[in-house]
C-alpha positions as CSV (number, residue, x, y, z in Angstrom):
1,X,1.4,10.6,22.1
2,X,3.9,8.8,24.6
3,X,7.1,8.6,22.3
4,X,8.2,5.6,24.5
5,X,4.9,3.8,23.6
6,X,5.4,4.1,20.0
7,X,5.5,1.0,17.5
8,X,8.3,1.1,15.1
9,X,7.4,1.4,11.5
10,X,9.5,0.5,8.6
11,X,9.3,4.0,6.9
12,X,10.8,5.3,10.0
13,X,14.4,5.3,8.5
14,X,13.3,6.6,5.4
15,X,11.6,9.8,7.1
16,X,14.8,10.4,9.0
17,X,16.7,10.1,5.9
18,X,14.6,12.6,4.1
19,X,14.5,15.0,6.9
20,X,18.2,15.3,6.6
21,X,18.0,15.9,3.0
22,X,14.7,18.3,2.2
23,X,13.2,21.1,3.8
24,X,10.2,19.5,4.3
25,X,8.7,15.8,4.0
26,X,5.1,15.1,3.2
27,X,3.8,11.9,4.3
28,X,0.8,10.5,2.1
29,X,-1.5,7.6,2.6
30,X,-4.8,6.3,3.7
31,X,-6.7,7.4,6.9
32,X,-6.0,5.4,10.1
33,X,-2.7,3.8,8.7
34,X,-0.5,5.6,11.4
35,X,0.7,8.8,9.7
36,X,-0.1,11.1,12.6
37,X,1.4,9.0,15.1
38,X,4.7,8.4,13.0
39,X,5.1,11.9,12.0
40,X,4.5,13.1,15.8
41,X,7.5,10.6,16.7
42,X,9.5,12.5,14.5
43,X,8.4,16.1,15.4
44,X,9.1,18.7,18.1
45,X,6.1,20.6,17.8
46,X,2.9,20.2,16.0
47,X,-0.5,21.7,14.7
48,X,-3.7,19.4,13.8
49,X,-5.8,21.2,11.4
50,X,-8.6,18.6,12.0
51,X,-9.0,19.3,15.9
52,X,-12.3,20.4,16.7
53,X,-11.5,22.5,19.7
54,X,-12.6,25.9,19.5
55,X,-14.9,25.3,16.5
56,X,-11.8,24.2,14.4
57,X,-9.8,27.4,15.5
58,X,-6.5,25.8,14.0
59,X,-8.0,25.4,10.6
60,X,-9.3,28.8,10.7
61,X,-6.0,30.4,11.7
62,X,-4.4,28.4,8.9
63,X,-6.8,30.0,6.6
64,X,-6.3,33.5,7.8
65,X,-2.6,33.4,8.4
66,X,-0.8,30.1,7.1
67,X,2.6,31.6,8.2
68,X,1.4,31.9,11.8
69,X,0.8,27.9,12.0
70,X,4.1,27.3,10.8
71,X,5.9,28.8,13.8
72,X,7.2,26.2,16.4
73,X,10.2,24.1,17.0
74,X,11.4,21.9,13.9
75,X,10.5,19.6,12.8
76,X,7.1,21.0,12.8
77,X,4.1,18.7,12.0
78,X,1.4,20.0,10.2
79,X,-1.4,17.4,10.2
80,X,-4.0,17.0,7.3
81,X,-2.3,19.9,5.4
82,X,-5.1,19.3,2.6
83,X,-7.7,20.9,4.7
84,X,-6.0,24.2,3.8
85,X,-4.4,23.7,0.7
86,X,-2.8,27.3,0.6
87,X,-0.3,25.9,3.4
88,X,1.8,24.0,0.7
89,X,3.0,27.1,-0.9
90,X,3.6,28.6,2.7
91,X,5.8,25.6,3.6
92,X,7.5,25.9,0.2
93,X,8.3,29.5,0.9
94,X,9.1,29.1,4.6
95,X,11.7,26.4,3.6
96,X,13.3,28.8,0.7
97,X,13.6,31.5,3.4
98,X,15.2,29.6,6.2
99,X,17.2,27.4,3.8
100,X,17.6,24.7,6.7
101,X,16.9,20.9,6.5
102,X,14.0,19.0,8.1
103,X,11.7,22.0,9.1
104,X,8.3,20.4,8.4
105,X,6.5,17.2,8.3
106,X,3.1,17.5,6.4
107,X,0.5,14.4,6.6
108,X,-2.1,14.0,4.2
109,X,-4.9,11.5,3.7
110,X,-6.3,12.8,0.3
111,X,-4.5,14.7,-2.6
112,X,-6.4,18.0,-2.9
113,X,-7.6,19.6,-6.0
114,X,-4.6,21.9,-7.0
115,X,-6.5,24.9,-7.2
116,X,-4.5,27.8,-5.2
117,X,-1.5,25.6,-5.0
118,X,1.1,27.6,-6.8
119,X,4.2,25.6,-6.7
120,X,4.8,22.0,-6.9
121,X,7.5,22.1,-4.2
122,X,10.0,20.1,-6.1
123,X,13.4,20.3,-4.4
124,X,11.8,21.3,-1.1
125,X,9.0,19.2,-0.2
126,X,9.7,15.4,-0.7
127,X,6.7,12.7,-0.7
128,X,6.6,9.3,1.1
129,X,3.8,7.1,0.8
130,X,2.7,5.4,3.9
131,X,0.5,2.2,3.8
132,X,-1.4,0.0,6.6
133,X,1.0,-2.0,8.5
134,X,2.9,-5.1,7.4
135,X,2.6,-8.6,9.1
136,X,6.0,-7.6,10.5
137,X,5.3,-4.2,11.8
138,X,1.8,-5.6,13.3
139,X,3.7,-8.4,15.1
140,X,2.3,-11.2,13.0
141,X,5.8,-12.1,11.2
142,X,8.6,-13.3,13.2
143,X,11.0,-11.5,10.7
144,X,13.6,-14.3,10.3
145,X,13.9,-13.6,6.6
146,X,15.2,-10.3,5.2
147,X,13.9,-9.5,2.1
148,X,16.8,-7.2,1.1
149,X,19.2,-10.0,1.9
150,X,17.0,-12.6,-0.1
151,X,17.1,-10.4,-3.1
152,X,20.8,-10.6,-3.0
153,X,20.6,-14.6,-2.9
154,X,21.2,-14.8,0.8
155,X,18.8,-17.2,2.7
156,X,19.9,-19.3,5.6
157,X,17.6,-22.4,5.8
158,X,15.4,-22.3,8.7
159,X,12.5,-23.9,10.1
160,X,9.8,-21.4,11.0
161,X,7.0,-23.9,12.4
162,X,3.6,-24.5,11.4
163,X,1.1,-21.7,10.2
164,X,-2.6,-22.1,11.1
165,X,-4.7,-21.4,8.0
166,X,-7.2,-19.7,10.2
167,X,-4.6,-17.2,11.6
168,X,-3.8,-16.2,7.8
169,X,-7.4,-15.7,7.4
170,X,-7.5,-13.8,10.5
171,X,-4.5,-11.3,9.3
172,X,-6.4,-10.8,5.8
173,X,-9.7,-9.8,7.8
174,X,-8.0,-7.7,10.5
175,X,-5.8,-5.5,8.1
176,X,-3.0,-3.4,8.9
177,X,-4.8,-0.9,10.8
178,X,-2.6,0.3,14.2
179,X,-5.8,0.5,15.9
180,X,-6.9,-3.0,15.5
181,X,-3.5,-4.5,16.5
182,X,-4.4,-5.0,20.1
183,X,-7.8,-5.6,19.7
184,X,-9.7,-8.8,20.0
185,X,-10.3,-10.0,15.9
186,X,-14.1,-9.7,16.4
187,X,-13.6,-6.0,17.3
188,X,-10.9,-5.4,14.8
189,X,-13.2,-6.4,11.8
190,X,-15.4,-3.3,12.4
191,X,-12.5,-0.9,11.3
192,X,-12.7,-1.5,7.8
193,X,-16.2,-1.2,7.6
194,X,-16.2,1.9,9.5
195,X,-13.2,3.0,7.5
196,X,-15.4,2.8,4.2
197,X,-18.1,4.7,5.7
198,X,-16.4,7.5,6.8
199,X,-14.5,7.8,3.2
200,X,-18.0,7.6,1.4
201,X,-19.8,10.0,3.8
202,X,-17.6,12.5,4.8
203,X,-14.0,12.4,3.1
204,X,-15.3,12.4,-0.7
205,X,-17.6,15.5,-0.2
206,X,-14.6,17.5,1.5
207,X,-12.0,16.9,-1.1
208,X,-13.8,19.5,-3.3
209,X,-17.4,20.2,-2.0
210,X,-19.3,18.3,-4.7
211,X,-22.1,15.7,-3.8
212,X,-21.7,12.5,-5.6
213,X,-23.7,9.4,-5.7
214,X,-22.2,7.4,-2.9
215,X,-24.5,4.5,-3.5
216,X,-23.0,4.0,-6.8
217,X,-19.6,4.6,-5.6
218,X,-20.1,1.9,-3.2
219,X,-21.2,-0.4,-5.7
220,X,-17.9,0.3,-7.8
221,X,-16.0,-0.5,-4.4
222,X,-17.8,-3.7,-4.2
223,X,-16.8,-4.4,-7.9
224,X,-13.3,-4.0,-7.0
225,X,-13.4,-5.9,-4.1
226,X,-15.0,-8.7,-6.3
227,X,-11.9,-8.1,-8.6
228,X,-9.1,-7.8,-5.9
229,X,-5.7,-8.9,-7.3
230,X,-6.7,-8.9,-10.9
231,X,-6.0,-6.9,-14.0
232,X,-9.8,-6.1,-14.7
233,X,-10.5,-3.2,-17.1
234,X,-12.8,-0.1,-16.3
235,X,-15.1,-1.8,-19.0
236,X,-15.5,-5.0,-17.0
237,X,-16.1,-3.1,-13.8
238,X,-18.8,-1.4,-15.2
239,X,-20.4,-4.5,-16.4
240,X,-19.8,-6.2,-13.2
241,X,-21.7,-3.6,-11.4
242,X,-24.6,-4.1,-14.0
243,X,-24.6,-7.7,-13.8
244,X,-24.2,-8.5,-10.1
245,X,-25.8,-5.4,-8.4
246,X,-28.3,-4.6,-11.2
247,X,-27.3,-0.9,-11.3
248,X,-25.9,1.0,-14.5
249,X,-23.0,3.2,-14.4
250,X,-21.0,4.7,-17.4
251,X,-17.4,4.2,-18.0
252,X,-16.6,7.9,-17.7
253,X,-18.2,8.0,-14.2
254,X,-16.2,4.8,-13.4
255,X,-13.0,6.7,-14.4
256,X,-13.8,9.7,-12.4
257,X,-14.7,7.4,-9.4
258,X,-11.3,5.5,-9.4
259,X,-9.2,8.8,-9.9
260,X,-11.1,10.0,-6.5
261,X,-10.5,6.6,-4.7
262,X,-6.8,7.1,-5.9
263,X,-6.7,10.6,-4.4
264,X,-7.9,9.2,-1.3
265,X,-5.3,6.6,-1.2
266,X,-7.9,3.8,-1.1
267,X,-6.6,2.2,-4.3
268,X,-2.7,0.9,-4.4
269,X,-2.6,-0.7,-7.9
270,X,0.4,-2.7,-8.9
271,X,1.8,-1.6,-12.3
272,X,3.0,-3.8,-15.3
273,X,6.7,-4.5,-15.1
274,X,7.9,-2.4,-18.0
275,X,11.6,-3.8,-18.4
276,X,12.3,-5.6,-21.8
277,X,12.7,-9.1,-20.0
278,X,12.1,-10.4,-23.5
279,X,12.5,-8.4,-26.8
280,X,10.2,-10.3,-28.6
281,X,7.3,-10.4,-26.2
282,X,4.6,-7.7,-25.8
283,X,3.9,-7.0,-22.1
284,X,0.2,-6.3,-21.1
285,X,0.3,-2.7,-19.8
286,X,-2.9,-3.4,-17.3
287,X,-2.3,-2.5,-13.7
288,X,-3.3,-5.2,-11.2
289,X,-6.1,-3.8,-8.9
290,X,-5.4,-3.7,-5.2
291,X,-7.1,-1.9,-2.3
292,X,-4.5,-0.1,0.0
293,X,-5.4,-3.2,2.5
294,X,-6.9,-6.5,1.7
295,X,-9.3,-5.9,4.8
296,X,-11.3,-3.4,2.7
297,X,-12.1,-5.7,0.0
298,X,-13.3,-8.2,2.8
299,X,-15.6,-5.6,4.4
300,X,-17.1,-4.8,0.9
301,X,-17.7,-8.3,0.5
302,X,-18.8,-9.0,3.9
303,X,-16.4,-11.8,4.2
304,X,-15.9,-13.9,7.5
305,X,-13.7,-16.7,8.4
306,X,-16.2,-19.3,7.9
307,X,-17.1,-17.8,4.2
308,X,-13.5,-17.5,3.1
309,X,-12.8,-21.2,4.3
310,X,-15.7,-22.3,1.9
311,X,-14.3,-20.1,-0.8
312,X,-10.7,-20.9,-1.2
313,X,-10.4,-19.2,-4.8
314,X,-11.5,-15.9,-3.1
315,X,-9.3,-16.3,-0.2
316,X,-6.3,-17.1,-2.8
317,X,-6.8,-13.8,-4.4
318,X,-6.9,-11.9,-0.8
319,X,-3.6,-13.8,0.1
320,X,-2.2,-12.5,-2.6
321,X,-3.3,-9.0,-2.1
322,X,-1.6,-9.4,1.6
323,X,1.5,-10.7,0.3
324,X,2.1,-8.0,-2.4
325,X,1.0,-5.3,0.3
326,X,3.9,-6.4,2.5
327,X,6.3,-6.8,-0.5
328,X,5.6,-3.1,-1.6
329,X,6.4,-2.0,2.2
330,X,9.5,-4.2,2.5
331,X,10.8,-3.3,-0.8
332,X,10.4,0.2,-0.8
333,X,12.5,0.6,2.4
334,X,15.6,-0.6,0.2
335,X,14.7,1.3,-3.0
336,X,12.9,-1.6,-4.7
337,X,9.6,-1.2,-6.8
338,X,6.7,-3.7,-6.9
339,X,5.4,-4.6,-10.2
340,X,3.5,-7.6,-12.0
341,X,4.4,-9.5,-15.2
342,X,1.9,-10.4,-17.9
343,X,2.3,-10.9,-21.5
344,X,0.1,-11.7,-24.5
345,X,1.3,-15.3,-24.5
346,X,-0.4,-15.6,-21.2
347,X,2.6,-16.1,-19.1
348,X,2.6,-14.2,-15.6
349,X,4.4,-13.6,-12.6
350,X,2.4,-12.3,-9.6
351,X,5.0,-10.0,-8.2
352,X,8.3,-8.5,-9.6
353,X,10.7,-6.5,-7.2
354,X,12.9,-4.2,-9.3
355,X,16.0,-3.0,-7.4
356,X,17.9,0.0,-7.7
357,X,20.6,-1.4,-10.1
358,X,18.1,-2.7,-12.5
359,X,18.2,-6.0,-11.4
360,X,14.9,-7.7,-10.9
361,X,13.5,-10.7,-8.6
362,X,10.5,-13.0,-9.5
363,X,7.9,-14.1,-6.8
364,X,5.0,-16.5,-7.3
365,X,2.7,-16.2,-4.2
366,X,0.6,-19.3,-3.3
367,X,-1.3,-19.9,0.0
368,X,-0.8,-23.9,0.3
369,X,2.4,-25.7,0.5
370,X,1.1,-28.1,-2.0
371,X,1.2,-25.4,-4.6
372,X,4.8,-24.7,-4.3
373,X,6.0,-27.4,-6.9
374,X,3.6,-25.8,-9.5
375,X,4.6,-22.4,-8.7
376,X,8.4,-23.2,-9.0
377,X,7.8,-24.8,-12.3
378,X,6.2,-21.9,-13.6
379,X,9.2,-19.6,-12.4
380,X,11.7,-22.0,-13.9
381,X,9.8,-22.0,-17.2
382,X,10.0,-18.5,-17.7
383,X,13.3,-18.4,-16.6
384,X,14.4,-20.8,-19.4
385,X,12.5,-19.1,-22.0
386,X,14.0,-15.3,-20.9
387,X,17.6,-17.1,-21.1
388,X,16.6,-18.8,-24.6
389,X,16.2,-15.4,-26.1
390,X,19.0,-13.7,-24.3
391,X,16.7,-11.7,-22.2
392,X,17.6,-10.2,-18.8
393,X,17.2,-13.1,-16.3
394,X,15.6,-12.5,-12.6
395,X,18.4,-12.4,-9.9
396,X,16.2,-14.9,-7.9
397,X,13.3,-16.8,-8.2
398,X,10.9,-17.4,-5.0
399,X,7.7,-18.8,-3.8
400,X,6.0,-16.8,-1.0
401,X,3.9,-19.2,0.9
402,X,1.2,-19.0,3.3
403,X,1.4,-22.5,4.9
404,X,4.9,-23.5,4.6
405,X,6.7,-24.3,7.8
406,X,10.3,-23.6,6.6
407,X,12.3,-21.1,4.7
408,X,15.0,-22.6,2.1
409,X,16.4,-22.9,-1.1
410,X,15.1,-25.7,-3.3
411,X,17.5,-28.1,-5.5
412,X,16.3,-26.5,-8.5
413,X,17.2,-23.1,-7.2
414,X,14.2,-21.6,-6.1
415,X,13.6,-20.1,-2.9
416,X,10.5,-21.0,-0.6
417,X,9.7,-18.2,2.1
418,X,6.7,-18.3,4.5
419,X,5.2,-14.8,4.5
420,X,4.9,-15.2,8.5
421,X,8.7,-15.1,8.6
422,X,9.4,-12.2,6.0
423,X,10.5,-8.5,7.1
424,X,12.3,-5.7,5.0
């Protein structure tokens, strides 16, 4: 790659930090999200195990003599290391022998079966999760509002301009795939569909060499798409496949398939907020279901701009997924973790960011500006109830909106921020 043409990613600063702390850094994430380009930008030499040149000679060399492929200027990139799992131990051993920092960058688009991997790499190899591009990284957010500053209660009111609903739909359908950023949207829509085909027809088998029923896997993926941004159970997914697609699948198989999708980084679920924000309230321990990018759910449902305009409920769930993808990317850049809140008294908060100091911030996500009052009222109600029972109140309350034309703080103290003006 020509490094002067590299498009900055938010994870770049974290990679530089980790290279100064650990002997090796493993960058994991879904295929096509930009791991190789980003890793190449930070490396001084590289080897690509998926290169078909010479009948995959790089892979064969790594299988025969792992230490040989580790030779080169550092940081040395080893792309798709999971093709030869023994490389993990070879890297760990070299890190121990050389004792220097920032020696290797590994990339992986699948978590392999740990057969043959003898050591966890703890203390030597640090893991970083990379995701598809956020709106800011793609150039679709003007970046006027810093999430980090917002979480500290810092926001200068600003008019951000009108947002076209059709543009929001385009961002959801297009997704955060680097290859599609410069493409006309009509062409970019093919990428998530081809991505899913590649995963089902090739990557799943290559993980462990076991042939599986890819037709049932696709049906389960469709069910996940229909339940995007919900806390649906495995049992409900099974029933949904049977009711909608007229196929049966047992719960054990559902669990196995979900684990495979997770290991391929197809899924990026949002865990429940575990902090005791109210001592007398039991919090539901259900993850909110997400694909790594909302465009995958769109591809599985064969969504189009016209269909989404006619189905605003589905559009709302997909918009929530888009915002929570970006909140996760932005928040992790400064050490925050993304959760959701749902308790047995049916109180919900769409997104919770827990900061490194233990403070937390509450976010409601709404597509339309006409929903801001309702979302703010929900946040204020939960905040009052937490205060009444001497619980730990959120540092800020915020509504992230799709069609708001300004970022500001309301008279009741709730912030309003357009997602198309947000950055890390």
